[in-house]
C-alpha positions as CSV (number, residue, x, y, z in Angstrom):
1,M,-87.9,-51.4,11.8
2,F,-90.3,-48.2,12.3
3,S,-88.1,-44.4,11.0
4,K,-88.5,-41.5,13.5
5,T,-89.8,-39.1,10.8
6,I,-93.3,-39.1,10.1
7,L,-94.6,-39.0,6.4
8,Y,-97.0,-35.8,5.7
9,A,-99.1,-37.5,2.7
10,T,-99.8,-34.2,0.7
11,T,-98.3,-32.6,-2.0
12,N,-99.3,-29.5,-1.3
13,P,-96.5,-27.0,-0.8
14,G,-98.3,-24.2,1.2
15,K,-98.9,-27.2,3.7
16,I,-95.8,-28.6,3.3
17,F,-94.0,-25.1,3.9
18,E,-96.4,-24.7,7.2
19,V,-96.7,-27.5,8.9
20,D,-93.0,-28.2,8.8
21,R,-91.9,-25.4,10.0
22,L,-93.9,-26.3,12.9
23,L,-92.2,-29.5,13.5
24,K,-88.5,-28.4,13.3
25,A,-90.0,-25.8,16.0
26,Y,-90.2,-29.2,18.9
27,G,-87.1,-31.7,17.4
28,I,-90.1,-34.2,15.1
29,K,-88.6,-34.8,11.5
30,M,-90.8,-35.0,8.6
31,V,-90.9,-35.7,4.9
32,S,-93.5,-35.3,2.2
33,L,-94.7,-37.6,-0.9
34,K,-92.5,-36.5,-3.1
35,D,-89.6,-36.5,-1.1
36,L,-90.3,-40.0,-1.0
37,G,-91.3,-41.2,-4.9
38,L,-94.9,-41.9,-4.2
39,D,-97.2,-41.4,-6.3
40,I,-100.0,-43.0,-5.5
41,E,-103.6,-42.5,-6.6
42,V,-106.0,-42.3,-3.7
43,E,-109.7,-41.3,-3.8
44,E,-111.3,-38.7,-1.6
45,A,-114.6,-40.1,-1.6
46,G,-115.9,-39.3,1.7
47,S,-118.4,-37.1,2.4
48,T,-117.2,-35.4,5.6
49,L,-113.2,-34.2,6.3
50,E,-112.8,-36.9,9.0
51,E,-113.9,-39.3,5.8
52,N,-111.2,-38.1,3.5
53,S,-108.1,-37.3,5.7
54,A,-108.5,-41.2,7.1
55,I,-108.7,-42.5,3.5
56,K,-105.4,-40.6,3.0
57,A,-103.8,-41.8,5.8
58,K,-104.8,-45.4,5.6
59,A,-104.2,-45.6,1.8
60,Y,-99.9,-44.1,1.7
61,F,-99.5,-46.0,5.3
62,K,-99.8,-48.8,3.7
63,A,-97.2,-48.2,0.5
64,A,-94.8,-46.4,2.5
65,E,-92.6,-48.8,4.6
66,N,-91.6,-47.9,8.6
67,Y,-93.2,-45.0,8.3
68,A,-96.1,-43.3,10.7
69,V,-98.4,-41.3,8.4
70,M,-100.0,-38.0,9.2
71,A,-103.2,-37.1,6.5
72,D,-105.5,-34.1,6.7
73,D,-108.5,-32.6,4.9
74,T,-109.4,-29.1,5.5
75,G,-113.1,-27.1,4.4
76,L,-113.2,-23.4,4.0
77,E,-117.0,-23.1,5.7
78,I,-118.5,-19.2,4.6
79,E,-121.6,-18.1,6.6
80,A,-123.7,-16.9,3.8
81,L,-123.5,-19.5,1.5
82,N,-124.4,-22.1,4.5
83,G,-121.5,-23.9,4.5
84,E,-120.0,-23.8,1.5
85,P,-117.8,-24.7,-0.2
86,G,-117.0,-27.2,2.7
87,I,-114.5,-29.8,1.6
88,H,-115.2,-28.9,-2.2
89,A,-113.4,-26.2,-2.5
90,R,-110.8,-27.3,-5.5
91,R,-114.2,-28.6,-7.1
92,W,-116.6,-25.4,-6.1
93,R,-118.1,-24.2,-9.1
94,D,-119.1,-27.3,-11.0
95,G,-118.6,-29.8,-8.5
96,K,-116.1,-31.7,-11.2
97,T,-113.1,-29.2,-12.8
98,R,-110.1,-29.0,-10.3
99,M,-109.9,-25.2,-10.0
100,T,-106.1,-23.1,-9.4
101,D,-105.3,-21.4,-7.0
102,Q,-106.4,-18.1,-8.7
103,E,-109.6,-20.2,-10.5
104,A,-111.1,-20.2,-7.1
105,I,-109.8,-16.6,-5.4
106,D,-112.4,-15.1,-8.5
107,Y,-114.6,-17.5,-7.4
108,C,-114.8,-17.2,-4.0
109,L,-115.1,-13.3,-4.6
110,Y,-117.8,-13.7,-7.4
111,K,-120.1,-15.9,-4.8
112,M,-119.6,-13.2,-2.1
113,K,-120.1,-10.4,-4.1
114,N,-123.1,-9.0,-3.4
115,V,-122.6,-9.7,0.4
116,P,-122.3,-6.9,3.2
117,K,-119.7,-6.9,6.1
118,R,-121.3,-7.9,8.7
119,K,-122.5,-10.6,7.1
120,R,-118.9,-12.4,5.6
121,G,-117.8,-14.0,8.2
122,A,-116.2,-18.2,7.8
123,R,-114.3,-20.2,9.5
124,F,-111.4,-22.5,8.3
125,R,-111.2,-26.2,9.7
126,T,-108.8,-29.0,9.4
127,V,-108.8,-32.6,10.4
128,I,-105.1,-34.5,10.9
129,T,-105.2,-37.8,11.2
130,L,-102.2,-40.4,11.7
131,A,-101.7,-43.5,10.9
132,F,-99.3,-45.9,12.8
133,G,-98.2,-49.4,14.3
134,G,-98.7,-52.1,12.7
135,R,-99.8,-53.0,8.9
136,S,-102.8,-54.8,9.9
137,S,-105.8,-54.5,11.5
138,P,-106.2,-54.6,14.8
139,D,-102.1,-53.3,15.3
140,C,-102.7,-50.7,12.9
141,R,-104.1,-47.4,14.2
142,I,-105.0,-44.2,13.5
143,E,-106.5,-41.2,16.3
144,T,-107.8,-37.7,14.7
145,F,-107.6,-34.1,15.5
146,D,-109.3,-31.1,14.7
147,G,-108.3,-27.5,14.6
148,I,-110.7,-23.9,13.6
149,L,-109.7,-20.7,12.7
150,E,-112.8,-17.8,12.6
151,G,-112.1,-15.7,10.4
152,E,-114.2,-13.1,7.8
153,I,-113.5,-13.0,3.6
154,L,-112.4,-9.8,2.7
155,E,-114.1,-8.3,-0.6
156,K,-110.3,-8.1,-1.8
157,P,-107.3,-10.1,-1.2
158,I,-103.6,-8.8,-0.1
159,P,-101.4,-9.6,-3.0
160,L,-99.6,-12.4,-1.5
161,R,-99.9,-15.2,-2.8
162,I,-99.0,-18.6,-0.8
163,E,-99.1,-21.8,-3.6
164,G,-101.5,-24.9,-3.0
165,V,-103.5,-22.1,0.1
166,P,-105.3,-19.5,-2.7
167,F,-108.6,-18.6,0.3
168,E,-105.8,-17.3,2.8
169,S,-105.1,-14.4,0.7
170,L,-108.4,-14.1,1.3
171,F,-108.9,-14.4,5.3
172,Y,-109.1,-12.0,7.4
173,I,-109.0,-12.4,11.4
174,P,-110.4,-10.1,13.3
175,K,-108.5,-10.5,16.5
176,W,-105.3,-11.0,15.0
177,K,-105.8,-7.6,12.7
178,L,-104.1,-9.9,10.2
179,V,-105.0,-11.8,6.6
180,L,-104.2,-15.6,7.7
181,G,-101.0,-15.7,4.5
182,E,-99.4,-12.9,6.5
183,V,-99.6,-14.9,9.6
184,H,-97.2,-17.7,7.8
185,Q,-94.6,-15.4,6.5
186,M,-94.0,-14.4,10.2
187,P,-91.2,-16.1,11.6
188,V,-92.4,-19.5,13.8
189,E,-90.7,-17.8,17.1
190,K,-93.7,-15.2,16.6
191,R,-95.8,-17.8,15.8
192,Q,-97.1,-18.7,19.2
193,K,-100.0,-16.4,19.3
194,F,-101.2,-17.1,16.4
195,L,-101.4,-21.2,15.2
196,T,-103.6,-21.5,12.5
197,H,-106.3,-24.2,12.0
198,R,-103.9,-26.9,10.8
199,E,-101.4,-25.6,13.5
200,I,-104.0,-26.5,15.5
201,A,-104.8,-29.8,14.4
202,V,-101.0,-30.6,14.4
203,T,-100.4,-29.4,17.9
204,K,-102.6,-31.7,19.6
205,A,-101.4,-34.2,17.6
206,L,-98.2,-33.4,18.9
207,P,-97.5,-36.0,21.8
208,R,-99.0,-38.8,20.0
209,I,-96.9,-38.1,17.0
210,K,-93.8,-38.0,19.7
211,K,-94.7,-41.4,21.0
212,S,-95.5,-43.2,18.0
213,L,-92.8,-41.4,16.6
214,D,-90.2,-42.8,20.1
215,V,-88.2,-39.6,20.2
216,K,-88.2,-37.7,23.8
217,Y,-88.5,-34.4,23.4
218,P,-89.5,-33.3,26.7
219,H,-90.3,-29.7,26.1
220,V,-92.7,-30.5,23.2
221,G,-95.3,-31.0,26.9
222,R,-94.1,-27.6,28.3
223,K,-94.8,-25.8,24.9
224,I,-98.5,-26.9,24.3
225,Q,-99.6,-26.8,28.4
226,S,-101.3,-23.6,27.7
227,I,-103.3,-24.3,25.1
228,K,-104.2,-28.4,25.6
229,K,-106.1,-27.5,28.4
230,S,-108.8,-25.8,26.4
231,L,-108.6,-28.5,23.1
232,P,-110.9,-31.6,23.3
233,S,-109.6,-35.1,23.7
234,F,-108.2,-37.1,20.2
235,K,-110.3,-40.1,19.2
236,T,-108.9,-43.4,18.2
237,L,-110.3,-46.0,16.0
238,G,-108.6,-49.0,14.1
239,C,-107.7,-48.1,10.1
240,H,-110.5,-50.5,9.3
241,T,-113.2,-48.6,11.2
242,A,-115.6,-46.7,9.5
243,F,-115.7,-43.4,10.4
244,S,-119.4,-41.7,11.3
245,Q,-120.4,-38.3,9.7
246,R,-119.7,-35.6,12.3
247,R,-122.8,-32.9,13.1
248,N,-122.2,-29.5,12.9
249,S,-122.8,-27.7,15.7
250,G,-124.7,-24.4,13.8
251,K,-122.5,-22.2,15.8
252,S,-122.1,-18.5,14.2
253,Y,-119.3,-18.1,12.4
254,S,-118.6,-14.2,12.8
């Protein structure tokens, strides 16, 4: 029998903090890999956010008995750097070595050293993948949802650091007049007007999460109606269906 708790397939403390607060606000229980003692090697060999997110969701769905699984992948795309670092943010410097939070911040500032303010546009994009249903194809199903947040890269980071999400100290959102890291310090009840890329993706996924867990929280539907109308519909695939690569729309980030 499946649990009415969803497994978020990450060990990133910043992501766990963000998503757990959001799901709790809608009455949905979440556990992490650490909570279940799951420690398996998953190679993120995909070339897109969709592919890497699905790889993780399917792998942990097979490993975690009785749990629906949510996994994600996030990319930072900087206009002046032709979309770098994209999905390779942690290994941006040489494509191999995983950088610490501070190294990632320092390297980003180095790459942006001579870029004027008007050309510092960037965006975060997150793809969430849900895996649920039976344990083998065709019963096992996955669905994907994405979220985008437009902003710009500061010339100097704010002092605030959130472990696991280094660029949030550098990413400024002009329409909010806030740095992304500052947004995450707000009480959850004040956050409804400040949905991040990850929260947008999770919010799109909420009705499906609720359905897959068979949890009846009528207020979930009402809370998301104000943004749901403007969000594209999700994509449903079998657990053994290959993803097709999504093309960049070419839209300016500024």
